[in-house]
C-alpha positions as CSV (number, residue, x, y, z in Angstrom):
1,M,79.0,100.2,147.0
2,D,81.5,103.1,147.2
3,K,85.2,102.4,146.6
4,L,86.2,102.5,150.3
5,K,83.7,99.9,151.2
6,L,84.7,97.8,148.2
7,H,88.4,97.8,149.2
8,L,87.5,97.1,152.9
9,K,85.3,94.2,151.9
10,A,88.1,92.7,149.8
11,I,90.6,92.9,152.6
12,R,88.3,91.6,155.3
13,E,87.2,88.6,153.3
14,N,88.6,85.4,154.9
15,S,90.9,87.5,157.1
16,V,91.6,86.2,160.6
17,D,93.5,89.2,162.0
18,L,93.3,92.8,160.9
19,I,95.6,95.1,162.8
20,S,94.3,97.6,162.8
21,E,91.1,98.4,160.9
22,E,91.2,102.0,161.9
23,E,94.7,102.4,160.4
24,L,93.6,100.5,157.3
25,V,90.6,102.9,156.7
26,E,92.9,105.9,157.0
27,K,95.5,104.4,154.5
28,L,92.7,103.6,152.0
29,K,91.2,107.0,152.3
30,I,94.5,108.6,151.5
31,S,95.2,106.1,148.7
32,L,91.8,106.7,147.0
33,R,91.9,110.5,147.4
34,K,95.4,110.8,146.0
35,G,95.1,108.0,143.4
36,V,98.3,106.4,144.8
37,P,98.2,102.5,145.2
38,L,99.1,101.0,148.5
39,K,102.2,98.9,148.9
40,I,101.1,95.3,149.8
41,K,104.0,93.3,151.2
42,V,104.2,89.5,151.1
43,G,107.3,87.6,152.1
44,F,108.3,84.2,150.8
45,D,111.5,82.3,151.8
46,P,112.5,80.1,148.9
47,T,112.7,77.0,151.0
48,A,111.0,74.8,148.3
49,K,110.8,75.0,144.6
50,D,107.0,74.5,144.1
51,I,104.0,76.4,145.2
52,H,101.1,74.4,146.6
53,L,97.4,75.3,147.1
54,G,98.2,76.4,150.7
55,H,100.4,79.2,149.3
56,T,97.6,80.3,147.0
57,V,95.4,81.4,149.8
58,L,97.7,84.4,150.2
59,L,98.3,84.8,146.5
60,R,94.6,84.9,145.7
61,K,94.1,87.6,148.3
62,L,96.9,89.6,146.7
63,R,95.5,89.3,143.2
64,K,92.2,90.7,144.4
65,L,94.0,93.7,145.8
66,Q,95.9,94.1,142.6
67,E,92.6,94.2,140.7
68,L,91.6,97.1,142.9
69,G,94.7,99.0,141.8
70,H,97.2,98.2,144.5
71,W,100.8,97.0,144.1
72,V,102.3,93.8,145.5
73,Y,105.8,93.8,146.8
74,F,106.9,90.2,146.6
75,I,109.9,89.9,148.9
76,V,112.0,86.9,148.2
77,G,113.9,86.1,151.4
78,D,117.0,84.8,149.8
79,F,119.0,86.3,152.7
80,T,116.7,85.1,155.5
81,A,116.5,81.6,153.9
82,R,120.2,81.1,154.9
83,I,119.2,81.4,158.6
84,G,116.3,79.0,158.9
85,D,113.0,80.0,160.5
86,P,111.3,77.9,163.1
87,S,107.7,77.5,161.8
88,G,106.1,75.0,164.2
89,L,108.1,72.1,162.6
90,A,110.9,72.2,165.3
91,E,113.4,73.9,163.0
92,R,114.2,74.5,159.3
93,K,117.7,74.0,158.0
94,P,119.4,76.9,156.2
95,L,119.8,76.6,152.4
96,S,122.8,76.9,150.2
97,L,123.1,79.8,147.8
98,E,122.6,77.4,144.9
99,E,119.4,76.0,146.3
100,I,118.1,79.4,147.1
101,K,118.7,80.7,143.6
102,S,117.1,77.7,141.9
103,N,114.1,77.7,144.2
104,A,113.5,81.4,144.0
105,Q,113.5,81.3,140.2
106,T,110.9,78.5,140.0
107,Y,108.8,80.0,142.9
108,T,108.4,83.4,141.4
109,H,107.6,82.0,138.0
110,Q,104.8,79.9,139.5
111,A,103.5,82.8,141.6
112,F,102.7,84.7,138.3
113,R,100.2,82.1,137.5
114,I,98.1,84.0,140.0
115,L,99.6,87.4,140.5
116,D,99.4,90.2,137.9
117,R,103.0,90.6,136.8
118,K,102.4,94.2,135.8
119,K,101.5,95.1,139.3
120,T,104.1,93.1,141.1
121,R,107.6,94.1,142.2
122,V,109.9,91.1,143.0
123,I,112.6,92.1,145.4
124,F,115.3,89.9,146.9
125,N,116.1,91.1,150.5
126,S,119.8,90.4,150.0
127,R,119.7,93.6,148.0
128,W,120.1,95.6,151.2
129,Y,121.4,92.9,153.6
130,N,124.5,91.9,151.6
131,N,125.9,95.4,152.0
132,L,124.6,96.1,155.5
133,K,127.5,97.0,157.8
134,L,127.7,95.6,161.3
135,T,127.6,99.1,162.7
136,D,124.2,99.6,161.0
137,F,123.0,96.1,161.8
138,L,123.6,95.9,165.5
139,P,121.3,98.9,166.4
140,L,118.4,96.8,164.9
141,L,118.7,94.4,167.8
142,S,118.0,97.1,170.3
143,H,114.4,97.4,169.2
144,Y,113.2,94.2,170.8
145,T,113.8,92.5,174.2
146,V,114.2,88.8,174.9
147,A,110.9,88.9,176.9
148,R,109.0,90.2,173.9
149,M,110.6,87.6,171.6
150,M,109.4,84.9,174.0
151,E,105.8,85.9,173.3
152,R,106.2,83.9,170.1
153,D,104.5,80.6,170.8
154,D,107.0,78.3,169.1
155,F,109.9,80.0,170.9
156,S,108.4,79.6,174.3
157,Y,107.4,76.0,173.5
158,R,110.8,75.0,172.4
159,L,112.5,76.6,175.4
160,K,110.0,74.9,177.8
161,E,110.5,71.4,176.1
162,G,114.3,71.8,176.1
163,F,114.7,72.1,172.4
164,P,117.6,74.2,171.0
165,L,116.8,77.9,170.4
166,S,119.6,79.9,168.9
167,I,120.2,83.7,169.1
168,L,120.2,83.6,165.3
169,E,116.5,82.6,165.3
170,F,115.7,85.6,167.6
171,V,117.2,87.8,164.9
172,Y,114.9,86.4,162.1
173,P,111.7,88.4,163.0
174,L,113.8,91.6,163.2
175,I,115.3,91.0,159.8
176,Q,111.9,90.2,158.3
177,G,110.5,93.3,160.0
178,Y,113.3,95.5,158.5
179,D,112.2,94.4,155.1
180,S,109.0,96.4,155.8
181,V,111.1,99.4,156.7
182,K,113.1,99.2,153.5
183,I,110.0,99.1,151.2
184,K,107.8,101.3,153.4
185,A,105.0,98.7,153.3
186,D,101.5,99.9,153.9
187,I,100.0,96.4,154.4
188,E,101.6,93.0,155.0
189,V,99.7,89.8,154.3
190,G,100.7,86.4,155.8
191,G,99.4,83.2,157.4
192,T,98.2,83.1,161.0
193,D,101.5,81.4,161.9
194,Q,103.4,84.5,160.8
195,K,101.3,86.9,162.9
196,F,104.2,87.6,165.4
197,N,106.7,88.4,162.7
198,L,104.2,90.7,160.9
199,I,103.6,92.6,164.1
200,V,107.4,93.0,164.6
201,G,107.4,94.7,161.2
202,R,104.9,97.3,162.6
203,H,107.2,98.0,165.5
204,M,110.3,98.2,163.4
205,Q,108.6,100.8,161.1
206,E,107.6,102.9,164.1
207,A,111.1,102.7,165.4
208,F,112.3,104.2,162.1
209,G,109.7,106.9,162.1
210,Q,107.4,105.3,159.6
211,K,103.6,104.7,159.9
212,P,103.1,101.1,160.8
213,Q,101.9,98.6,158.3
214,V,98.5,97.1,158.6
215,V,98.7,93.3,159.4
216,V,96.4,91.0,157.6
217,T,96.5,87.3,158.5
218,L,94.7,84.5,156.6
219,P,93.9,80.9,157.6
220,L,96.3,78.1,157.1
221,L,94.9,75.6,154.6
222,V,94.6,72.1,156.0
223,G,96.2,69.4,153.8
224,L,95.0,66.1,152.4
225,D,95.2,64.4,155.7
226,G,92.5,66.7,157.1
227,K,94.5,67.5,160.2
228,N,97.7,69.4,159.5
229,K,98.7,72.5,157.6
230,M,99.3,71.7,153.9
231,S,103.0,71.0,153.6
232,K,105.4,69.4,151.2
233,T,107.3,68.0,154.2
234,L,104.2,66.2,155.4
235,G,103.3,65.0,152.0
236,N,99.8,66.2,152.3
237,Y,99.9,68.9,149.6
238,I,98.6,69.6,146.1
239,G,101.1,71.5,143.9
240,I,99.8,74.0,141.4
241,T,102.0,72.5,138.6
242,E,100.8,69.0,139.1
243,S,99.1,67.4,136.1
244,P,95.4,68.0,135.8
245,K,94.8,64.3,136.4
246,D,96.8,64.3,139.7
247,M,95.3,67.6,140.8
248,F,91.7,66.4,140.2
249,G,92.4,63.1,141.9
250,K,94.0,64.6,145.0
251,I,91.1,67.1,145.4
252,M,88.6,64.2,145.2
253,S,90.6,62.5,148.1
254,I,90.2,65.3,150.7
255,P,88.0,64.6,153.7
256,D,84.4,65.9,153.3
257,E,84.7,68.1,156.4
258,I,87.3,70.4,154.9
259,M,85.5,71.0,151.6
260,D,83.8,74.2,152.7
261,D,87.2,75.7,153.6
262,Y,88.6,74.8,150.2
263,F,85.6,76.4,148.5
264,R,86.0,79.5,150.6
265,L,89.7,79.9,150.4
266,L,90.6,78.5,146.9
267,T,87.6,79.3,144.7
268,G,85.2,82.1,143.8
269,V,82.2,79.7,143.8
270,N,79.1,81.2,145.4
271,V,78.1,79.6,148.7
272,K,74.5,79.3,147.5
273,R,75.6,77.1,144.6
274,I,76.9,74.4,146.9
275,E,74.1,74.4,149.4
276,G,72.3,71.1,149.5
277,L,74.7,69.3,147.1
278,H,75.6,65.7,147.7
279,P,79.2,65.5,149.1
280,K,80.4,63.7,146.0
281,D,78.9,66.3,143.6
282,K,80.2,69.1,145.8
283,K,83.7,67.7,145.7
284,I,83.5,67.2,141.9
285,L,82.5,70.9,141.6
286,L,85.4,71.8,143.8
287,A,87.9,69.8,141.7
288,V,86.5,71.3,138.4
289,S,86.8,74.8,139.8
290,I,90.4,74.5,141.0
291,V,91.7,72.6,137.9
292,S,90.0,75.2,135.7
293,Q,92.0,77.9,137.5
294,Y,95.4,76.4,136.7
295,Y,94.6,74.8,133.3
296,S,91.2,75.4,131.6
297,K,87.5,74.6,131.9
298,K,87.9,72.2,128.9
299,I,90.6,70.2,130.6
300,A,88.8,70.2,134.0
301,Q,85.7,68.8,132.3
302,K,87.8,66.1,130.6
303,E,89.2,65.1,134.0
304,K,85.6,65.1,135.4
305,K,84.4,62.7,132.7
306,E,87.4,60.4,133.2
307,F,86.8,60.4,137.0
308,E,83.2,59.5,136.6
309,R,83.9,56.8,134.1
310,V,86.5,55.2,136.3
311,F,84.9,55.5,139.7
312,S,81.2,55.7,139.1
313,K,81.4,52.6,136.9
314,K,84.1,51.0,139.0
315,E,86.4,50.7,135.9
316,Q,90.1,50.9,135.6
317,P,91.6,53.6,133.3
318,L,91.9,52.6,129.6
319,N,95.7,52.8,129.8
320,V,97.4,51.6,133.0
321,P,101.1,52.4,133.0
322,T,103.3,49.3,133.4
323,Y,106.7,49.1,135.2
324,Y,109.1,46.2,135.1
325,V,110.8,45.3,138.4
326,G,113.7,43.0,138.9
327,E,113.1,42.1,142.6
328,E,110.4,39.8,144.0
329,R,109.8,42.2,146.9
330,V,109.3,45.9,146.1
331,D,109.6,48.8,148.5
332,L,106.7,51.1,147.6
333,V,108.2,54.0,149.6
334,E,111.2,54.0,147.4
335,L,109.5,53.0,144.1
336,L,106.4,55.3,143.9
337,P,108.3,58.6,144.2
338,K,111.0,57.3,141.8
339,I,108.4,56.6,139.0
340,G,106.5,59.8,139.7
341,V,103.3,58.3,141.0
342,V,103.6,60.5,144.1
343,S,106.0,63.3,144.8
344,A,107.5,62.3,148.2
345,K,108.2,59.3,150.4
346,N,106.2,60.8,153.2
347,E,103.1,60.8,150.9
348,V,103.5,57.1,150.4
349,R,103.7,56.5,154.1
350,R,100.6,58.6,154.6
351,L,98.7,56.7,151.9
352,I,99.7,53.3,153.5
353,S,98.7,54.4,157.0
354,Q,95.3,55.7,155.7
355,R,94.7,52.5,153.7
356,G,95.0,54.4,150.4
357,I,97.0,51.8,148.4
358,K,95.2,48.6,147.2
359,R,96.1,45.5,145.2
360,L,93.5,44.8,142.5
361,S,92.5,41.5,141.0
362,E,89.4,39.9,139.5
363,K,88.6,38.1,142.7
364,A,89.3,40.7,145.4
365,T,90.7,44.1,146.4
366,I,93.3,43.9,149.1
367,V,94.5,46.9,151.2
368,V,98.3,47.3,151.2
369,E,99.3,47.6,154.9
370,E,103.1,47.3,154.5
371,R,105.6,49.3,152.6
372,C,107.0,46.2,150.8
373,I,104.9,44.0,148.6
374,K,105.6,40.6,146.9
375,I,105.3,40.2,143.1
376,D,105.1,36.7,141.7
377,K,104.3,37.7,138.1
378,E,102.4,41.0,138.1
379,V,100.2,43.1,140.3
380,T,97.9,46.0,139.6
381,L,97.9,48.8,142.3
382,K,95.4,51.6,142.9
383,V,97.2,54.5,144.6
384,G,95.0,57.0,146.3
385,K,91.7,57.8,144.6
386,K,92.7,57.9,141.0
387,K,96.1,56.5,140.2
388,F,96.6,53.0,138.8
389,L,99.8,51.2,137.8
390,K,100.9,47.7,137.0
391,L,104.1,46.1,138.3
392,V,105.5,43.2,136.3
393,K,108.3,40.8,137.3
394,K,110.8,41.2,134.5
395,D,112.0,38.4,132.4
396,E,115.6,37.9,131.5
397,G,116.8,40.6,129.2
398,E,114.1,43.1,130.1
399,A,115.0,46.4,131.7
400,A,113.9,47.0,135.2
401,I,113.3,50.1,137.3
402,L,114.3,48.4,140.5
C-alpha cells in the first residue's frame, strides 16, 4: 500500500464525516511530497479534570496520525471554558480561572498516556484572546449570520422550547473557529456533536484567506447505561485513571449490544478474533484489551483471573473492605461516593435504578431499590458487577464514616 492510501485509510477508519475528501487528498499529497507534517487540531475545554474512554476515541485517532508523522495541536480552551458551551445538556456553566488551571493541568497530563508528547503542541487559546482588542474582535462577528447560527441543532431546539439562548453562546463557535485561523490547522478532529463548530472553523479560515481545514468527525461513545453519550455528568463513564479493578469491572457491566462499538473504537483487536465468541468471553477479551492499554498485560490478566474466580465460582473477594457507620439508616447516594466505591452520586442513582446494588446474605440476595438502607448489625453489599463492601453498625468508641 502506498503512503497516500495508508494515510487516507487511517483517517477514514471509524470516521462519520469527512469534509472534504478531495481537499484531504490534496493536503496529503503536498505533505508527502514536501515531507512537511500536517497540523491536526483538536480542541478540549477543561470542563472536567479527568479523561474517560469517550475522550479516547479522538485521542486514539490522533495517535495513529502522529505515528504517520503528523503533528497534533492540542488546543486547551481555557478562554472558551469561561463562556460555557451548550452541548446537548441544556447548558454548561462557565468555570473559574482556578478550576480551569487545575483541570487543564490534569487533563493534558492524562492525554499523554495516549498521545506522543514529542509530536504534540499544547496551546492555551487565552494566548491570543487575552490580548485581543475589541476593535479586532468585533469584525469576527461579521463572518456569520444569525440564520446560519440557527442551523446548529441545539440552538434551534432551545429556541423552539423556550430555553434561554444568549448572544454569548452564538459567539462560541466563532471563537473556536478562530483558533483554527491562529494555528493554520490543516485538519480538525472532533465528535459528531461538534460538527457545526468544526465547519465554522473552515469558514473562518476562508474569511482570513487560508485554505479551509478538513473536518473529520468520529462517533460518540455510548456510556455504561447503553443509551447516552459517555459523560461524567450522567455517571455512565469509565475514567482512564480508574484502578485496573474498577476499569475491568465497569467494562464487564456494559450491555452486550454496545460491545462491538467498544472493540471498534477503543481497541486494535481484529474483528475476526471476536467472531463467534460467547458474549461473556467477548467481554472479557474487551476488558483485558482496554486495561492492558492503560496498565499492562500482566495486570489485565490478574484482573481477569480475579473476575473469573469471583463470578464464575460465585465467590466473594478474599478481602471485602469494611466501613463502620454510626446511623441505623444509611444513604447510599451520599455514602458510596464518599468512600470511593463510585465516583459520583449520579452513578449511584443509575445503579439503583438498574438494580445494580444488592444485599448479600447466606440465605438470599436482595436487590436494593431505595437509596437508604437499614443496618441492624452489618450488611454486605455488591455494587455493580465487581465491587463488594461491608457496612457495620459501630459500637461505642469506634470511629464511623457517617
